[in-house]
N, C-alpha and C positions, 0 to 999 in steps of 0.2 A: 504494500500500500504506500509506504513512504517513497519508494522508488518511482511509483506512478505519479505521485504528487510532484516530485522533483522534475520528472520528465515533462509534465504539463507546464510547470512554471518555467522551465528552460525554453520550451517551445514558444510560450507567450512572450518571454523576454526577447527572443530572436525576432518574432513578428513585430514587436514594437520598435525594435532597433532598425529593422529593415524599413518599416514605415517612416520612421524619422529621417532616415537617409534619403528616401524618396522625396519627402517634403522639402528637405534642404536642397535637393537637386531642382525641384520645380521652382522654388523661390530664387535660386541662383540663376536659372534660365530666364525667369521673369526680370530679374535685375539686369541681366545682360541685354535683354530686349529693350528695357527702358533706357539703358545707356546708349544703345545704338539709335534710339529715337530722340536722342539729345535731351532726355528727361533726367538730367544729371542728379538733381536733388532727390528724386524718387529712387533712382538707382542706389544712391548712397544710403538712403533710409532702409532699403531692402537688404543691402549688404550688411549694414550694422545689425539688423535684426537676425540675420543668419549667424553672425558671430556671437550674438547673445544667446540665441536659442540652441544652436548646435556647435558649441565652442570647440569640440574635439573632432569634428568631422572634416573630411577633406574639403568640403565646400566652404567651411569657415576659413580655412587656410587660403583658398582662392579668393574668398570675399575680402580678406585682409589685404591681399595683394591689390585687388581692384580699388579698395578704399584708399590705399597709399597712393595709387596712381591718380585717382580722381581728386583727392584732397591736395595732392602735390601740384595740381594744375596741369597734369598731362592730358 
């Protein structure tokens, strides 16, 4: 019984993690779109939210790079 509970909890954790990663990707894609549309302020807002919400994700690292470029005037 204990093993079944652990397996179910592990599967749930993996599902949540995968879902979070996808949400980070969607938001990053939206931020890139906003940036390409010259909506710089909205892109910055989205990138900052990615960094806050998913700080350890690969998308947060990419968002930090874009923020540095956008805030540096590039």
